[in-house]
N, C-alpha and C positions, 0 to 999 in steps of 0.2 A: 795489176801491181797493187799491193796493199798500201794503205796510207802511211804505215810505219816505214816501209821501204822507200816511199817517195820522200818522206821527211828526212830519213837518213841520207838519201842522195842529196837533197837540198842542203842539209847541214854540211856534208862533205864539200859541196860546191862552195858554200859560204866560207868555210874555213880555208879551203885552198885558194879561193880568190882573194880573201883578205890577206893571207900570208904573201901571195905573189904581188898584190898591189902594194903592200907595205915594203917588200924587198926591192921590186923592180919599178914600181910606179904603174899607173893605169896604162899610159902610152906604150910602155915597153912590154907589157904583158899581152899575150895572145889568148884567144879562146882555146886554141890547141893546148897551150900551157896549163890553163885552168882545168880543162877536161882531163888531161893526163894526170895532173896532181890529184884530182878528185876521183879518178877512176870511173869516169862516165864518158859517153860519146859526145863529140862536138854537137851533133844533132840534138841531143838531149838538152844541151845548154840553149841552143837556138829555139827550141820549142817554148822556152820560158822567158828568154830575153832576146831582144832583137840584135843586141851588140854587147860587147864587153863594157862599153860606156853606160848602157842601160843597166847592166848588172852592177857596175860600180855605183851608179846613182841609187839603185834600189837598196844595195847593201849599206851605203852611207846613211840613207834615210832610216833604215831599220836599226842600225847600230846607234845612230845619233839619238833617235827617240828612245831606244832602250836605255841609253846612257842617262836620259832624263829620269826615267823611273829609278834607276840604280842610285843616282845622286839624291833623289828625294828620300829613298829608303836609307841611304847612308847618313843623310842629315838628321834624320830622326826628329825628335821633339825637344822642346826646351827653348831657352833664350836663343835668339838669332845668332849672336856671336859664337856660341858653342856649336850651333848647327853649321855655320860657315867653316869653323875649324874642322869639323868632321868631314865636310865636303872636300876641303883641301887635302886632308890626309887620305881620304878615299881615292881621289883623283890621282894623287901621286902613287898610291899603292897599285891602282889599275895599270898605270904606265909601266910599272915594274913587273907586275904579275901577268899582264897580257900585252907585251910590247908590240906585237903585230897589230892588234886592235887599235892601240893608241896611235901608232905610226900611221895606220891607214886613215883614221879619222883626222889626224893632223895634216897629212899630205893631201888628202882629198877635199878638204873643206872649201877651198877657194872655188873649185869647179862644181862641187856637189851641193854645197849649202844652199845656193839659190834654187835648187831643184827639190828641196824638201817641201812636201805639200803643206799648204797653209792649214792651220788648225791643229797641227801636231805639237805637243808639248816639247820644248827644246831645253837643253841644259841652261840656256840663258833665262828662260821662263822660270825654271826652278830657283836659280840664284836670285833673280829679281823678286820672286815671291818671298824668299827668306829675308832679303834686304828690306822689302816692304813691311814684313812682320816686325823687323827690328826697329824701323822708323816708328811704326804704330806703338810698339811697346816702350819706346824711348831709349832703347839700348844702342841704336845706330843714329848717327847724325841725320837730321832732316834736310837732305838735299836730294837731287835727282836720283831716284832709285836705280834707273837704268844705267846711269853713269857709274854709280857705285858697283852695281853688278858687273859691268864690263871691266871695272878695275880688278875685281876679284878674279874674274875669268881670265883676264889678261895675265895676271900673276901666275895662275895655274898653267895656262897654255904656254907662256914663254919659258917657264921652268921645264916643262915637259919637252918643248921643242929643243931647248939647249941640251937636255939629256939625250934625246933621240939623235941629235947631230954630234954628240960626243964632246960638247963644250962644257957641260955640267957633268963632272965625273963623280961627284959625291952621290951616294944612293939617295933618290928622291925622298924615301921614307924618313931619312935623317934630317931633311930640310923642311918637312911639313910644319912643324911647330915654329920654326924660325920665320917662314913665310907668313903663316897665320898670325904670329905675334906682330910682325911689321904691318900687315894689313889692318888688323884689328885696332892697333894703336891709332891709326888714322880714321877709322870708321866709327869707332865706339864713343859713346857719350860717358861711359863709366858705369851705366846702369845695366845690370844683367850680364856683364862681361865675365 
């Protein structure tokens, strides 16, 4: 079997598992469900993962760390407040453009987050770095950077969660500036904003 065929099969499994985990949850999804949706045998899944829980944990770690790279890219360069604004807009856009991915990450985080291997960059690390840059440049108040980063992440996650559960009916993209404005009013010193 060629490497391209193996990668294609792994991508099909990833996409099928994320969609099913997002729709049904990890507990209600079976290996049979994933194999059927991906068009592979159950044995093929068990050759790579010992259980659906192992698959879910591996997918979460891969998606969560990929999210870090995507956030860093979305943030770009420039003053920290503008980078945070871009992070918020990008995250809200992702939730609308890839709802299964967002829902999977959101619903799996409590079980899977502790299983993410140490040393991998996380979205929290990315936002902490931006906040740290803002403190260093004088554009963000000089207080605990992790607390400020968690404040930003909390605003993002809670809005996405409300959207996923149907409590927030406005398109997230229309809320990005409002959320960013509210956060930045509290975080910024007025320099570089």
